[in-house]
N, C-alpha and C positions, 0 to 999 in steps of 0.2 A: 840681135838679143831681143827677146818678146817680154813685154810687160803687161800685167793684168790691171786694169783700172778698177777703182773703187770710186763709186759716186760720193761726191761730197767735196768740201774745199778745206783747206789748211787753215787753222787760225792761231794756235800758240804751240807749235810742235817743233822739234829739232833732229839732227842725227849725227850718228856716232857708232862706228863698227869698223871691222877689220879683216884679215886675210886668212889664206891658206886653205884650199880646197882639200878635204880629208877623205870623205868616203861618200857613198849613195845610200840613200833611204827611200822609203816608200810615202806617196802622199796617201791622203784619205781615199781618192778616186782610183788608186792602184797604180798612178803613174810614178814616175822616178823623180826624186828631187836631189841635187848636188847640195852637199852640206859644208858650210864653212864655219870657222870660229874667228874672233878677234880678240885683242887684249893680250897678245903673246909677247910682243916687242916692248921695250922699254927704251926711255930716252935716256941714253948714256950721258948726255951733256951736263945734267943735273948732279952737281957735286955739293956735298955738305961737309963743312969743316967740323973736326971732332968737337971743337970747343962751342960750335953752334947748335948742338944737339941738346934737347931736353934732359935735364938731370934730375935725379931722384933717387934716393938711396933705396927706396922701396920699390922703384918702377912706376912708369906712368901706364895706366890703362886706359885706353880709347875704345869706347864703344861706337861702333859703326852701326848705326840704324839700317843702312842700306840706301838704295836708289829708288826712285819711283820715275817711271816712264809713261807716256802718253798711250792711251789705249790702241791708238792706231798702230803702235810699234810691237810686233809680235815676232815669231821666228821667221817670218817672210821678210825679204830685203827690200825696204820701202823706198820709193822715189817720189818725187814731188816735180811736176811740171806746171808752170803757170797757176799754182794752187791746187791742182788736181792731184790727188794721192793715186799712186800705181804700186803693184808689187812685181819684183822680177819673177817671171815664171820659171818652175821648176828649180829654185835657189831658196835655201833656208839656212838659218842659223842652226848649229848642233844643240843649242839651247837657248831659252829665252833671254834676249839681249841683256836684261837687268841682272841675271845671274852671271853672265860673262863679264859684263861692266864691274859688278861688284868684286869679282875675283881679281879684276886688274886693279882696282882701287887699293884692295888690301895688300896686294903684292907692291905696289909702289909705296905705301905707307910704310912697311916693314923695310923697304929698302932705303927709302929717303930719311925716314925718322927711326934710326936704330935706337934701341932701349925702349921703347914704346910696344906694349902688348896691344894688339888689335882684338877684340871679341866682338861676337855676333849674339851670344846667347845670353839671356837674362839671368840663367842660373849660375853665372860665373861672378867672381867678386865685382862689387859695384865699380863702374868705370870712373875715371877722373873726369873725363870729357865724353861729349856725345856728337857724333858728326852724322849729318844727313845730308843727301845730295838728291836734288830734284831736277831730272834729265827733261828739259822741255822740248828739245828739238833733237833728232836722231833720224836723219835722212840724207838721201842723195838728190841733190837739186840740179835739175835740168834747165839752168838760166839761160844758156846758150843755144837752145834747140835740142831736138829729141835725138839728134845724131852725135851731137858733141859730147865730149867727155864730161860728165858731171861733177858738182863741187859736193864733197860730203861735208855735212855741217852738224857739228855737234856743240849743243848750247845746254849750259847747267846753272843751277844755283845752289851754292853750298853754304850750310849753316853749322857752326861750331858752338856748342854750349858747354859750359862749365857746370857739372852736375851738382856740386856742393852748395851752390846758390842760385842755379838755373839761370844763370846770367849768359846771355849771347856774347861771346868774347869776339867773334868774327863772323861775318856774312858776305859773300862775294859772288859775282857771276863769272863763270868760265866759258869763253866761246872759242872753237877752233874750226877752221875751214881748211879742207885738203882737198884739191883738185885731182881727179883719177888720171893717170897717165894715158888712159884710152876709155872708150866705151865699151868694155867688157866687164863681164862680171868679176873675174879674178882682180881686174884692176881697181875696180869699184871697192872690192873687199879690202885690198891693200890699203886704199885711202882710208877706209873705216879704221883699220888697225893702226894706221900713223896719227890719226885724229884722236883715237882713243888714249894712246900712249902720251900724246902731248897733254891732253885733258888731266889724266890721272897723275901724271908727274907735276903739273901745276898745282892740283888739289893738295898733294902732299907736301909739297914745298910751302903752301901757304899755312898748312895746319901746322907743320913744323914751327914757322914763325910765330903764329898765333898761340900755340902752346908755350912757348918761352914766355911770352908776357903773361898768359893765364896761370902760370905756376907761380908767379910772384905775388 
């Protein structure tokens, strides 16, 4: 597996992404790139009892501000070895990681917090709550050497605000590490996918619990 290095060192970044090779596209220089996606799987172990769901006769509207990612994270699959950033050659995500991650967050919010409408547009009815996710690390780390299977690290900070009084009712970090099954691109992508599923499920579950308190 070939990796292209980028001059510079990591300061405050993280990783998070997932699997399934789906098609081939062209790079700017005329070469070919295998395209992958993440955020497709869900954590089925998260179960929410019906009486633990937020209840509101008019429905609860959650405004998802979206996620922010470090500038180093783009469509290329990023790795870190000893603080040095590299990108896996000829491998890209099908879309910017923030878009794939946002879609996974919304999917889990709608799955784990039934009865809550998740909106992104400001033209829609004013939301009851605002949710923002700051993804600080989104990478595959080679901490055991360049030939060993890397560990995918996903690190994010979440903030939930009640819009009526602009009060922050919850803010918390979420960190997930997933070791790839092998030092192969498909295995690394699968680790990104597992990590994403774990992180988005935990975000949704914590939002559910915080909104129960915030509605009272």
